[in-house]
N, C-alpha and C positions, 0 to 999 in steps of 0.2 A: 518504181511507182511510189509516190508519196500519198499517204493516207491522211484523211481528216480525222483528228483525234476527238473522240466523244467518250465522256465518262457517264455511265448509267448510274441511276440512283442507288442501286444495290451495291455497286462497286464503291461508291463514296461512303455509304454506311458501313461496309465491311472494313474499309481503311480506318475509319474512326474507331470501330469496335476492336480491331486488332492493334490499334495504336501504331500504325505503319508510320515510320519516320518521314519527315519532309524530304530527306535525302533520297529515300527509296521512291517516294511519289514523284519527285522531280526526274529521277532516272527513268521511270516508266513513261512519263510524258515525253521525254526526249527519245526514248527507244521505240515506242509504239509506231510513230509515223514512218519509221524506216524499215519495218518488217517486210519480209517477202513471203508470199504464199506459194513459191515455186519449189520448195524443198523442205524436208523434215530433218531435224537434228535430234540428238538425244534430249535436248532441253526444249524442243519445239515440236509439238505433235498435232496433226490434223485430227480432230475428233468428230467432225460432222461436215458434210457437204450437201446442200439442198439439191433436190432432183433436177432443177433447171440451172444448176451451177451459179445461182445468184449470191447465195450466202455460204460462208465457211465458218466453222467454229474451230478455234485453235486453243491449245493449252501450252503455256510456257512456264519454265522454271526461272525464277528471278532470284539472284543472290541477295542476301541481307548482310550488308557490311557491318551492322551492329551486332551480329551473332558470331560466335566463335566456333561454329559447328561445321564449317566448310560448305560443301554443296548442298547438304541435306538440311541446312538451317535457314533456308530462304523461304520464298513464297511461290505458290502456284497461282498463275493468272489465267483466267479464261476470257477470251475475247472473240468477237464476231467481226468478220469482214463482209461488207456489202460491196460486191464486185462491180455493181453498176454505178453506185454512188461514190465509190472510193472512200468509204468511211470505215474506221476501226472503232468499234464500240467495246470499251472495257466493261466486262459484265461482273466478274467475280474475282476475289483475291482471298486466298487462305494460306495459313502457315503450314509449312512442311516441317515435320519434326522427326 
């Protein structure tokens, strides 16, 4: 399934505040429409499902190629899937240290 990519205002503000590089932002834009909600991985976790199974909230670990800290030096991204509209809304990004 391909998702329609939506950046929420809070996500854009946090990218600016954290000075997320253009490379990482572009990676997120390319990666997000391809996600699957069928399985969890160590870097992708389901954190909420609405009672009628319309919405799901997921948290994902995104690597930061500008950091030399390995897996722990990336970002955590929280996004919402609207299962009826097929949209993925990027909601929050924070640094993992």
